[in-house]
C-alpha positions in Angstrom: 75.7 11.0 79.7 73.3 10.2 76.6 73.6 6.7 75.0 72.7 5.8 71.6 71.4 2.3 70.4 72.1 1.7 66.9 70.3 -1.0 65.0 71.1 -2.2 61.5 68.4 -4.2 60.1 67.8 -6.6 57.0 64.2 -6.8 56.6 62.6 -10.1 54.8 59.0 -9.8 55.2 57.9 -6.0 55.2 54.5 -6.6 56.2 55.1 -8.6 59.1 57.7 -6.1 60.2 55.1 -3.3 60.3 53.8 -5.0 63.7 57.3 -4.6 65.3 57.7 -1.0 64.0 54.0 -0.2 65.4 55.2 -1.8 69.0 58.5 -0.6 69.7 57.9 3.5 70.1 56.0 3.0 73.1 58.6 0.6 74.7 61.3 2.7 73.7 59.6 6.0 75.3 58.9 4.0 78.7 62.8 3.5 79.2 63.6 7.3 78.1 64.2 6.7 74.8 63.7 8.6 71.8 64.3 7.9 67.8 66.8 10.1 66.2 66.7 8.3 63.0 64.5 5.2 61.8 64.7 3.9 58.5 65.6 7.1 56.5 67.7 7.7 53.5 71.6 6.4 54.1 74.8 7.4 52.2 77.7 5.1 52.7 80.5 7.6 52.8 83.5 5.0 53.2 83.7 1.3 53.2 81.3 -1.6 51.9 77.8 0.2 50.9 75.1 -0.1 53.5 71.6 -1.5 52.2 70.2 -2.3 55.6 67.7 -0.2 57.6 69.3 1.9 60.0 67.6 3.0 63.4 69.3 5.1 66.1 67.6 5.9 69.4 68.9 8.1 72.0 68.7 7.0 75.7 69.5 8.9 78.8 72.3 6.1 79.8 73.6 2.8 78.6 71.8 1.4 81.8 68.3 2.7 79.9 69.4 0.7 76.6 70.0 -2.4 79.0 66.8 -2.1 80.9 64.9 -1.4 77.6 66.4 -4.6 75.7 66.0 -6.8 78.6 62.2 -5.9 79.2 59.3 -7.9 79.2 57.5 -5.7 76.8 60.6 -5.5 74.3 61.1 -9.5 74.3 57.2 -9.5 73.3 58.1 -7.3 70.2 61.2 -9.2 69.3 58.5 -12.3 68.8 56.8 -10.0 66.5 59.6 -9.4 64.3 60.9 -13.1 64.2 60.9 -14.2 60.5 60.5 -10.8 59.2 64.0 -9.4 60.0 67.5 -9.8 61.2 69.1 -7.1 63.5 72.3 -6.0 64.6 72.0 -4.2 67.9 74.4 -2.2 69.9 74.6 0.3 72.4 77.3 3.1 72.6 78.0 5.8 75.2 77.9 9.4 74.0 80.2 12.0 74.5 
């Protein structure tokens, strides 16, 4: 069953954040993931207006998300975004 990783991102240093953006696609692909949405236009339909960057990544299963997040490659990518962005990340099983 597919699973989705959803990230809400507050970018504080866009120039530095570009390094993280460049590093993550290959790591995501290694664990079977593909971007569904990545920083595109958002529309808040209910609730508090969302102003953060949004990314949605589809993986084959929640376990793939865990493997991606815990990988040495992604840990190195996290260091690239330190001081450049704050993220809320969650994984959710698809239907």
